[in-house]
N, C-alpha and C positions, 0 to 999 in steps of 0.2 A: 789153313791154320796148322802149324806144326804141333807136336806133342807138348812142348814147353809152353807155348801160347795158350793151348787149350787148358792146361792145368791152372795157369794164372787167371784166365777168364772165369773158370769155374769157381775159383776161390773168391773172386770179387762178387759173383752172384750169390754165393752162400752167405757171405758177410752181410750183403744187402738184405737178404731174406731174414736173417737173424735180427738185424736192427729193426726192421718193419714189424716183426712179430713182437719184439720187446715193447715198442711204442704202443702197439694195439692193446697188449695186455695191461699196461699201465693205465691207459685211458679208461678201460673197462673198470678197473679198480676204483679210479677217481669218481666215475659216474655212479658206481654203487654206493658211494658215500653221500650223494645228494638225493634228497627226497624229490621224486619226479613231480609231486603235486605242489611243491613249495613255490610261493610267489615272492619270496624275499629277494630284494635287490642284491646284486653282487657286492661283496665287501670291498672297501677301498684298499688299494695296495700301494706300496712304495718300493724302492730299490732294495730294501733290506728283506723283502718277503722271500726272495729266492735263496737267501743264505741259509744253509742247513742249521737247524737248531740242535743244541746238545740234547742227549737223551733225558737229562734232568739237570736242574739248576741247584746250586747250593742253597741251603735253607735261607740264608741271609739275602739272597738275590730274588727269591720268589715274591711276587707282588701279592698283597692280601686281596682276597676276593671283595668285589664291590657290592655293597648292600643294594637291594632293589630300590630303596627310596632315593638313592643318589642319582638315579637316571633322570636326566633333564626331560621335562615334559615337552611335547612337540610344540613348535612355534607356529601356531595358527595353520595347521596342515591343510585346511580347506580354503584358506585365503579369504574368508568372509568375515564380516563384522560379528555375526552371530557365533561363529565357531571360535573366534578369538575371545569373546566375552564368556562363552561357555567354559573355555579353558581356564580363565581367571576364576570363575565361580568354583570350578573343580578344585583348584588349589586352596581357595578359602575354606571349602568344606573339609579338606584334608588337614587344615591348619598348617599348611606348608608355605612358610614365608619365602624361602629360597626358590621354591617352585613358582610362586606368584611373581617374584622378581624376574625369573627367567622368562616367563611368558610375556610380562609387561615390558621387559627391557630395563636395564639399570638406569638409563637416562630418563625414563618416564617418572621415576620416583626421586624427588629431591631429598636432600639430607634432612630438611625441616619436616617433611612428611613421613619419612621412613619410620621414625620412632612410633608415631601415632598409628601408622599402618600395621606395624608388627604387633602392637598391643591389641589392636582391634581383631586381627586375624587369629591371634592366639588366645583370645578371650574364650574360656571354656563355656561360658553361658550363652554365647551367640552362635547362631548357625544361619546359613543362607535361608531366606524366607521360603518355606516349602511351597507356598502358593505362587509367588512370583519372585524368584531369586534375582532376576535382572530385567531391566526394561530400557528401551531407548528413550531417554529423557528429552533430548532436544536435537534439533538440527542447528548446527552452528555455521559460522561463516567459513570455517576451514574443514569441517567434517561433521561428526556426530558426538554427542555425549551420552554415555550409558551410565545407568545407576545400578550398582550392586547393593541389594538390600539384605541386611542382616537383622534377624529377629531373635529376641530372647527366648530361650527354651520355656521360660515361665514369665508371665507378665506381658506388658504392652510395650516395653522398651524396644526401639528400633534404631539402627545406625546405618549409615550409608557410606559406600565407597564410590567415588565418581571417576569414570575413565573416559578421557577425551581420545577419540579415535580419528586418525587421518588415513587417507588412501594414497599409497605411493607405489607407482609401477603396477597398479592393479591389485595390490595387496593391502589389506587393512593392518595398521600398526597402532600401538598405544603411544600417543604423544605425551600424555600427562595423566598422572594419578593424583587425586585429591581426597582428603578425608575431612569433610566439613565438621567443624566443632558445633554440632547441633545442640539446641536447648535440651535440658533434661526434663522428661515428663514429670508432672506432679502426681499426687495421689489420685486426683480425679481423672487423670489421663490427658488433661490439657497440657500444652507446652508451657513451661515456666517462663515468665517474662524476665529477660535478662538484657543487659546492654548489647547492642549489635556487635557481632564478632567481626573485627576488621580483616580477618583472614579469608572471609568468604568472598568469592568473585561475583560478578554481576549475575551470571546465569544461575548460580546457586541461590542467591538472594531472590531472584525471580521465581525459582522453583519453590522455595520455602514460603514465599508470600502467596503464591497461587495455591499451594497445598492447604494453607491456613484458610484461604477464602473458600475453597471447596468444602472444608469442614465447618464453615460459618464461624470460625474462631477469630473474633475481632481482635483480641489481645495479641495473639501471635502475629497476625497480619500487620497490626499497627507497629509492632517491634521493627519491622523491616521497611517502614514508610517514613518519609521525612514529614513531620507534622507541619512544617512551614509551607509545604508544597501540596500535600494531600490531606485535606481536612478529614476530621472524624466523620462528618456527615457524608462525604463522598465515599469513604471506605464502608460505612454502614449501608449506604445505598447499593454498593456493589454486592454486599452479602444479601440484601433484600432481593436484588435481581437474580442472584444465584439460586436462592430458595424458591422464588416465585416461578422461575423457569425449570426448576429441577435439574439444573446444570451440574455436570461433573467434568473433570478434566478427561480428555480422551486417554485410553490406557497406554497407547504407544505414541511416542514423540509428541507429548502435549505442548511443548514449547518450541518456538522457532525464533532464533536470534537473527534479527534483520540488520542490526548494526552493532558493531563491537569496536569501540575505540578505548583509548587510555582512560578517559574520564566520563564517557557517556555510552550507554547501551540501550537498544530498543529490543524488546522481547514481546512476542505475540503468544498468548495463552489460548490454546484451542479447547473448545468445550463441546459437549454433546448432551442431548436429552432425548426423551422419547419423541419429541416434536421436531427435532432437527439439530443442526449444528450452529455454533456461534463462537464468539471469541471476545477477549478483552486485551487491551494493549497496555504495556508498561514502558515508561521511560525511567531509566535508572541513571543516577549520577554518583560520582565518587567523592566522598568527603574525607579530607586528610585525617581527621580524628575518628570519625564514625564508620568509615568504609563505605561500601555501596549501599544505597537506599533507593526506594521507589520514590520518584519525584513527579511522576505524571501517571494518571490512571484514566483510561478512556474505555467506556463500554457502551457506546452508542448502538452498536449492532445488536447487543442483547436487548436494549430497551425497545428498539424497532421491532424485534421479533416478538417481544411480549405484548406490544401494542397490537400487532397483527393477530396474535393469538386470541386477544380479548374479542376483537371483531364486532364490538357493540358501539364503537365510537367513544367509549369511556376513555378519558385521558389517562395515560400512564407515563409519568415522568417522576420517578421517585426522588429526584434531586433538582433544586432550582437555585438560582442566584437570589440571595436575599438583598434587602435594601441597604444593609450595612456593609455590603461588599464581600460577604462570605457566602456560604452555601447552607441550604436547609433541606431536610428531608420533607417531602410533601406527601400528604395522605388525602385522598379525594373522597367526596361524598356525592350521593345522588341528589337530584334536584329537591329542594325544600325538605331535606332529610338530615337527621343527626345520627343515624344508626351507623355503628362501626361495622363495616362489611367483613366477611371472612378473609378477604385479601388483606385489608388493613390490619386485622388482628394478627395475621401471620407476620406482617412487617413489624408490628409493635412487639411481638414476641422476641424478635432479634434485638430490638432496642432495649427491651426489658433485661435481657441477659447481660447486655453491656453495662447497664446501670446497676444491676445487682452485684457485679464484680467489685464495685467501689461505691459505697454509700455516700461519699462526699460529692459525687458527681450530681449535677442538676441538668434538667431538661426543660426547655422553654417551648410551650405549645401556643401558637398563635392561630386563633380561629378566623376564618374569612368566609365571605359570601359573594354571590354574583349580584348583579344590579337589579334583578327582579324583586319587586316589593319595595316597601318604604325603608328609609334609613334606619328607623327605630326597629323595624321588624328584622332587618338583616343584621343589625348589631346584636340583637338577642339570639338570632340563629347562629351567628358565628361564635357567640359565647357558649352556647349549648354544644357546639361541635368540639370546641377546645375541652370542655368539661367531660364530654364522652370519651375523648382520647385519654384524659387523665384517669377516669374510672377504669378504663380498659387496662392501662398500665398498672394500676394498683391491684387489679384482679390477677395480674401476672406476677405479683410479688414485689413491685416497686414501692418504696416508702413514699408516703404522701409528701413529706418534706423535700423530696427530690424533684417534684413536678411544679412548675410555675406556669400559669395560664394567663392569656390576654386575648381580647377580642377586638377586631378591627372592622367588622361589618363589610361593606362593599368598598371601603376607602383605599384598598391596596390591591387592585387587580394585577395579575401578571399577564393577562391577555385581554384584548378589547372585548367588551360585552356587546358592542354593536359594530356593524360594518360601516365603512366610510359613508355609505348612502343612508345611514340611519336605521337600516333593517337589523333584525335580531341576529346575533352571532352565537348559535348554540355551542359550537366547538370552543369558542373563547370563554363562554360562561362556564362550561364544564371544568375548565382548568382553574377557575376562580373559586369554585365551591370546594374549599380545601381547609386543611389544618397543616401548618408548617411546624416542623420540629427542628429546633436548634439545640445541639448538644453543647453543654457548658462544661468542658473537661479541662 
C-alpha cells in the first residue's frame, strides 16, 4: 500500500468509527427515556412519525388537552361475560352514558331504547344494587341474558337493565340492551297492577312472572298470565306449592329458555330449597294486543317432591280438575276428621291474601268425604269440613260474605274408594277426604 492509499484508507476507518460512536450515544439517550420496569406496549406508529416536528406550534394549531373522562373504557379486556358485565356496571355507577354505549356497542342499543336507557343511567336517585349489581338471569338459545339491577338510594324502588350476550370468536359481546318498563311499586311495596306492557319480550315476562311467584304475589303474577289459559286456581296452587316447599329461584341463571320462536317460547324456572332442587315450566304465547303472556304452567316436579317430603302416604295434590271442566284447589283432611291442619292453614293464608285484595271476589268451598260410613254421616262430615275451611278463612280476615259452602258427602270421589276386587283402597280414599276451593274472580 503506497502513502496515498494509506491516507485514504485511514480516513474511511475514522469516518466509520465516528458514525458508530454517534449511533451508540443516541441509543443510550433513547434508552434513558424509557422506564426499565414499564410493561406498557409500544405505541402504534405511522409514516409521519419519522418526520421532524417543529420546536413549537402556533397557538392556533395546538390541540387542546383531552379530559380524562373522554378516554374510552376498555372493550371487555378479559374476554369473559363477567368482565363485560362488570364494565357495564362500572359505567352505570359513573353515570357515563357514552362510556356505557362504548362498552355495549352502538348497535346493541336501539333508538327506541336509548332514551329510556339514558334517563335510567343518569337518574341521580338510582345506583347499582350494592348487594347484587348484576346477575346471570337466563341461558338463552343464542347465549346468556344478564340483569343489571339498580336500586333507589332511599326506598324500595328497583329498576333493571337487561343485556343479551353472545359469544363470537371466543369473545363475549353485547348483542342487545333492553330497559323493561316495569310496574311501579305501591306504598305497600307490592307491584302495582297495570295492563301488560307490550314491549316486554318473552324472557322478561317469564322473569317477572317467576319473581312474583317467588314472592307469593298473586296479583303481579296474574298480570303476566293469560286468564283464558292459566286459571286463578292453578296460579294460586303454584304459590301454595312454592310456600309449602320453601322454594326460591336459584340466585344465578334461574331461567333457561328451551324454545324461542316468533310467537311461542318455553322457559324453565329453576328452584332451590333446603330440601333440594325443583322447577316449574312456562309456555308463553304472543298476543297482538297484549304482548307476551304465560299460557301454560306446569309444576309436577314440585308436587312430586312435596309428596315425597311428606312421606306419610298423605295425598298432596293442591289442584284437581273439577266436574265443571275447570280446576279447583284441594285441601285434604285426616280420616273421620274436620280439623284444619297446619299445612292447610298455610295454604288458606295465601288464598285469604288474594281475597282480601278485592272484597267483591267470592270463594266456593265444597266439602267431600270418602265411602267409609253411611251416606248421612258422610254428608254431615263433608259439611263440617267445608264450614271448618270457612271459619279458618274468616279468622284470616276474609269477609263472611265472600265465602260460599256446599257439601257433597261421598257422592263425588276423585279416586276409587275400592279396588277392582272389592278390597279397600286407602290411597284412593285419602284423596276423597277433601274440601275443594274454587275461586270466583
